[in-house]
N, C-alpha and C positions, 0 to 999 in steps of 0.2 A: 163495450159498444156491440149493436147487432148490424151483422150484415148477412145476406144470400151468398153462398157457394156453390157452384159444379160441382159433386163429387165426383163424379165420372159422365164421360159423354156420353147421354142417351134422352130417355125421354123426359118430360118434365119433372118426374118424381126424383130427378138427381138434383135439384137445387133443394138447397135445405140452409135454414137459417141458425145461423152460428153467432155466439158470442166470440168477440177477439178485444186484444189490447188496442185503445184509441190509436189513429196513424200520428205521425210525427211527420213535419214538413222539412223537407230537406235541403239542400241550396236550388234555387229558382223555383218552389213548389210554394203552394199552400194547402191548407186544409180547408174543406168546405163542410158546413153542415149543412146535410143535403135534404131540401124541402120538396124537390119533386126528380124522378127518375124517370125516362120516358124506357117504353117496352116497346119493341118493333119486331120485324122478322129478322131482323140480322143476328138480334140475341137467340133466337129460337136455333137460327146456322149455327153459332158458334157452340150454344149448350151441346148440340148433336153433334159438332166436331165437324162439321160440313163447310165450315168459313175457311176462305185462303188462308188469312193470319187470324190467330189464335192463341191463346195461352193452354199450357197444359192444363186438366183437371186439378180443381182446388182453387179457381180462382173465383173472382168476383165479378159475375156480368153488369152488364148495363153500360151501353156507349154514350149518353148523355143524361147530365144533371144540371140541375140550377139550385142556388143555395145561398147561403153567406157566409164570405169568409171569415174563419176563427182563429186563425194562426198562418204566420206566415215563415219562411224559411230564409236560411243567408241570401242576401242580394237583392229580397224582394221589399218592395217598400211597406211599409208597418200600416201606411195609411191605408190599405185595402181591408185593414180587418174590420169588419162592423159592415161592407159592400156586397150587395147581391150580383150575383153575376151566373151567367149562362156557360159551360164547359163541353166539349167533345172531350171523353176519357179516353177511347179504344174498349175499355172494360173498367169495372170498379166502382160504377155509379150506384149498384144496388147496396145501398148501404146507409146508416143513419151519420157517418162522417166520410171523406173520400181525398186521397192526396190528388191535387192535379198540378199541373206545370202552371205557372201563372200566365206565362206566355197563352195560355190555350184560355184564358177567361176572356169572356166578353160579357162586358156589363149590363146591366138588365135596366133599360130606362124607366123613369115613372112612368107607371100604368102597365107596366108588364110585369105578370105576375110568376111565380119559379112554373106553375102547373103550365101557364101560357106557354112561356118560353117552351117547354121542353115539347107540348102539343105542338109546337111550331116546329122548331129546331132542324134536326138532321132531315125531315121529311120536305119539311118546305126548301131547305136550303138545297136537296136533291132535286125536286120540284123547278124551283127556280134557273136553278145552274141547266137543266135539261131543256127547259124551255130556251133560256139565252142561246145555248149552243147549238140547237136546231134553227137558230132563225123565227120562232115563230111571231107570226104579225097580224095585225089586226084585219078582218077579212077571211083569214085562211080557216080552214074545219080541222080539228085537234081532236083525234079519240085520244081518250083515257083510258088504258088498261086497269083492272082492278080499282076504280074509281074510288070505293068505300074504307080503301084502306090508307094508310096515314101519306104514304106519297101521293096517292091518287086524288086524294082532298084535296089536296093542296096544289097540286097539277090542276085540277078543275075551276079551282079559284082563279089560279094566277093566269090561266089563260084565258077564263074572262075577262079580267081585269083589262087585259091587252087589247083587247075586243075581238077575240077568236070566237068560232062559234065553237062550241065543247060539246063533244057528243062523249058521254060515258057507258064504257061496258062492263057492267055490276051487277049482282045480283039484288044490290041496293033501291035500285030502280028510281022511281019519283022523287025518293029522300033526296037525291042528288041536286036535283031543281035551284032547292033554296041556297046552291053553293055556285049556281054558275052555267050548270049546264042546259043547252037548246035542246037537247033531246038524250034521253037514256034506252039503254039497252041493254040485254041479257050481258052474261060475259064474253060471249064469243061475236056478240054485234050482230047475229046473224039475221036480224030484222031490220037492217039498214043497208040499202041497197044503193050505197054511194061509194066513192072512193074521199080518202083522207090526204092533207097535205103534210101534217106531221102527226106520228103517234110517239104518244108516252108509254113506253112499257115497264112497269116494276113488276110485273109478272112472271115473264118468260116462258119455260117449258114448251110442249109441243106445239101449244098455238102459232109461235112465231112465224115460222114460213106461211102460213093462211093470212096471217096478217101484212105480213109483208108484201103479198100480190095485190094489196088492196090500196097502195098508195099511187097518189098522181104524178103525174109527170113533173119531175124535181121533187118527190116528195121523199121525205125525211122519217127517220124513225129512230128513238133513242133505246136502249137497254139499260135501264136503271134501277134493277133489283131482278131476283129470282123466286118468287114467293112460291112458283112452279118447278123449281129446278132449271137447269138449262138445258138449251134447244138442242136437238140431235146435230150431229157434227156437218151432216147435208143441209143444214137449216135455210144456207143462204141458198141454193138452188132458184127462189124466185127472183132473186136480185140480178141472176144472171140470164134467167127467163126474160125478164123484163130490162134488158141491157137500155134498151132505146129510151126509157124513161127515164136514164142518168138519178136513180135512186140513190140515197144515203143512209148507213146505216152505223151507228156508233154505238159503244159502249159506257157507263159513265160508272165509276166508283170515286166516291168521295176522298180515297187514297190518295189519288192520283193531284187532288186539286190542294192550292198551297195556303199556308194557314191563314195567311191575310184575305183571301179571297172570300175565303169559308165565313171570316167573322165581318167580311165588309158586307157580304150578302145577308148575312144573318140580321145586321142592323139596320139593312133596308126593308127586311122582311118586320121587323120591330114596329117600323116606321109605316109601313101599309098595316099593321096591325092596328096602330095609334089613330089612324085616319078612317076606320073602318071599313078597310077595301080587303082586308084577310081576315077569316075568322078561327081562332083555335078549336078544333072540334075533337074534344074528350070523350071517349065512350064510356071509360070509368076511373075512378081514381079507387086505388087499394091498397091497404096497408103493405109495408114491407113482407110480414108473413103468408101474403095470399099473393106473393110471386109468381110461385109456378101454376097457381090459377089464372094469373095474366097471360102465361106461355101457351096452358091449355085454350082459353079462349079464341086466341092469335087463330090458332091451329084449327080449331072449329069452322074457321072461316066468316064467321057472324058478326066481328066487329068491324063497327061504324067510325074511323078515328083511331084516335090514340088513346091507348092505357097509359096511366100516369101512376106511380108509385108514390106515396106521400110515407117516407118513413117515421 
């Protein structure tokens, strides 16, 4: 079978398609025939050796997949063969088949196609948990940075579904109004003269301090990604300068979220999609051989939604 491998840490050119032996499920594992694998910024960080936790070069990238179980290992219910499911894999999704821990499988309900599952997937899970932890509520104003990316589009839709007034900071502008944005702005929200109750930030970088200073009294900001890297060590200066506003700033990594909560969150998101309240947004569906091109497109900053690999 074919897989994509990271031959060395570096630019997209290090992604190479290779022929390897078909995998065999060990105890507690299954083999999934991959029908869709998601590509996101976390994959770019792993490829470049910039992610806090990553395997050595030679690994197969891809942190999420959806497809059909084709075999099971010892201790796994044989009735799973033929079932379609989603899984967070850590890495290993970009191949025609992948070995997955059976406990990581989330069944796909009727009406949820594999491409839909990964277009929601990790991005929607991050957005949903971020909004929940920030206590976003109806009537509040929520700013979403990087709103044209996978996490940003999901956060825009989910905040709007809560009854929040959503302002998006993105180069995509009015396209986001179709997904619940009440007001769209540029990447720095430079033309928005107001403060925010909640800021969802998958971007990070040097802009963080400026956004912190734009929170309302009791405002909350969550860092749930690092598309522009980490902010400078003194990024919290506005937090101290606005001490009297009782601001809250937090970080969110799915590595800290219990598997049961991840699965329950995703099943809730699937139901929102089935009810027509949440739309998967797929920028492009590409073959396995175009995985490097998928990485380049994300690096260009012009992707709107999620890129899906269909092996």
